[in-house]
N, C-alpha and C positions, 0 to 999 in steps of 0.2 A: 553535424550533430555531435554533442558530447554525451555519450552514454556511459552508464555505470554497469559493469558486468559483475554479478555477485561472485564473491569468493566463498565457495562452499564445496562440499563433497558430493554434489549431485552426480547422477550417472551421466555418461558421455552423451546420451541421446536426449538430455534435457537442456533446453536453451532458455536463457532468461536475461532481461535487460531492464534497467530503470532509466528513464530520461532525466535530463536536467532542463534548465531554462534556456540553454544555449543552442543556437543553430537553426532557428526558424525564421519566420517573417513577421511575427507580431510586434507591434509598436506600443508606445506609451507605457502604462503600468504592466503590460504583458511582455515587454521587451526583455532582452538580456540585461545583465547588470551594467553592461557598458553602453546601454541605450540602443544597441543594434538589435536586429531581429531576434525575437524570443520564440521558443518552441512551446507556446501554449497549446494544449490539446483539449481544453475544456470549452464546450460549446455553450455553457450556461453561465459564463462569468462576465459577459458584456463585451467581449472581444469581437472584432470584425469577422463575420462568419466566413468570408473568403480566406482570411488569414488562418483561421483554425483548420479549414479544409486543406489548405496548402501544407500546413504543419503535419496534419495527419497523413497526407500523401507522402511527405518526406519520411515519416516513420514507417509507413507501409512498405517503403523500399527496402527495409532491412528485415521484413517479416515474411513468413510463408503465406499468410492470408490476412484479410482484414480482422482486426481484433474484435472480440465479442464485447463491445462497449456496454456498460451498465448505467442505469439511472440510479445512482447511489443515494440511499435515504437513511443511512446510519442504523440500519437494521441487521437482521441475521439471515435473510433469505439467500440461499445458494442455488445457482442454476447450472445447467450443463452448457458449457460454451459452444459445443458442437451443434446443439439442437435449439438453443434459445432463439425465440422469434423477436424481431424488432429490437428494441432496447428495453430489456426488462427492468422492473424496479427490484433491485437486488444489490447486495454488497459483497458478493463473492461468486466465483464460478470455478468449476472443475472440468477436466476433460481427459478422456482416455484415447482420443482420436489424434493421430499424427497430423501435425500442421494446424490444429485448432488452437487459437491464441486466447488465453485468459488474460484479462487486463483489469486493473483498478487505477483510478485517478486520485491524486492526493496533493495537498499543499500545506501540510503539517500533520494530518492524520497518518497513521502507520500503515504502509503497505506490507503485506506478508505474502511471500511466494513460497509454495510448497510443492514437493514431489515425493514419490516413494522411492525406496532404495533400489528397486528393480527398474525404474524408469517406465512404469506402466500407466501412471496417472499424475496429473499436475493440477495445481489450484492457485488461485490468487484471491486474497481477502483484503477488504478495506476496513481497517480497525481503528476508527476513531474511538474515543473513550466510551461512547454510548454503545457502539457495536461490540467493543471488546468486553465491556461489562455484561452485555446482553447475551454473549455466547457465539459471536460470529466465527471465531476461530475453531471452537469445538464443533460447530455445525459443518464447517468446511472439512475438517479432519474426518468427521463421521461420514460425509459424502464420499471422500476419497477412499475410505475403508470399505464402504459399500461397493465401490468400483473395483475392489480387489487389492488396493494398497494396504500394505501391512506396516512396515517400518517407514514412518513419515519423517521427512527432513524439511526444515524451515529456514528461510532467510528473511530477515527484517530489513526493509529498505529505509530510505531517508524519511525521517519524521522529526517532530519537535523534540528537542533534547531536554534532559532533566533539569537544566539550569534556566529553562525558558518557559516551561509548561506550568503556568500559574492556574490553580484550580481552587474551588471552594470546598467546604465540608460535604456538600452533596455528592461530589465525585468520590471523595474518600469513602463515604458510606456505601456508595454503589458497589465498590469492590470489596470492602472489608466485611460487609454483611454476608458475603458468600465465601470469603476466605480471609480469616484473621491475619494470615501471614502477608497478605497484600499491603498491610499498613507499612511495611518496611520500604515500600516504593514511594512513600510520601514523607516529606520533611517540612516542618514549618518554614514559611517564607519570612526571613528576617525583615522587620520593619513594616510588615503587612499583616495586621491583626486578622485572624480568622482565615488566612490564605495559606496554601501549601504549594510546594513545587513537586510535581508528579513525574516519575520516571516511567514513561509509557513502554519503554523497552523492557524494563524489569517486570512490569505488569504482564506484558505479552509472554515473556519467558515463563512466568508462573502459570499462566493460562495454558500455554502449550504443554508444559510438563504435566499439568493435571490431566491433559488429554492423551498422555502417553508419548509425547514428542520430546525426545532428549537431544537430538542433533539439531541445534539451533545456532544459526550464524547471523552476522550483521549486527545492526544496532549501534553503530558508531558514528552516526551523522547527526547534525542539528540543522533543520531547515531554516529556523529563525536566525541562527547565528552565521550561516554561510550564504549571504546574499549573492555572492558571486556565482554560485551554482544552482541555488534552489529558489523556487517561488515559496512564499510563506503568507498564508492568510492572516495569521496572528501578527506578523510584522507589518504587513502592507495593506491589509483589508481588501483593496481592489487589486487582484493579481491573477496569474494564470494557474494552470494545473499541470502536473507532471504525471507520467504513467509508469507503472511497473507491470511487466508482461512476462509470461512464461508459456512454453509450448513444448511438445514432443517432436523431435526430429526422427527421420527414418533410422532404424537401427542399423 
């Protein structure tokens, strides 16, 4: 497997990784860029179930426990990864339990991993534009603070980049109606009347800062433009899903 390890100033007892499309057994549109086995982790995208199960088993080999998988619905519900039953309808999870793995899946949407500066609580949020505009990051930070986290640190994983994220005025309005400064994250798309290019990383930074999060890392990938490493729904339509995961290690 080819994994991405966040470069951030998280405490030593916080572990985090983000997967790529490389190093699994999936084939066809779910394969790696070279046509060989891809590490698709999504059970809902039409891949062979046995291939997804094998990919998840490969991932499980580098984790302390089975991840708390979510049925993501582009909402703002946050669950406790250590106590959530079955596969809840939610777009974020948090945990204060050592070895409990928070996870979100993406293929252009923004995965955000979070922890507190003392290494007592972690969280993972799936921030597509609807969830981001709706408040999924604020809800995740709030749950982490309820669990005792004070200074929160964030890492933004691989997502659609600012030169590829074409949106309409409805997306602009969804953000600007709540924060006029968010308009700076949108620029007119040359040659495409009524369309804009959105910087989801800039939007997330603004949301996180409004929630009191100042230590923000990552935000330097583009899933659409880097076909060698990443699945992209916007680019390929039929494609796999990657995972971003975070957990607490024993102190």
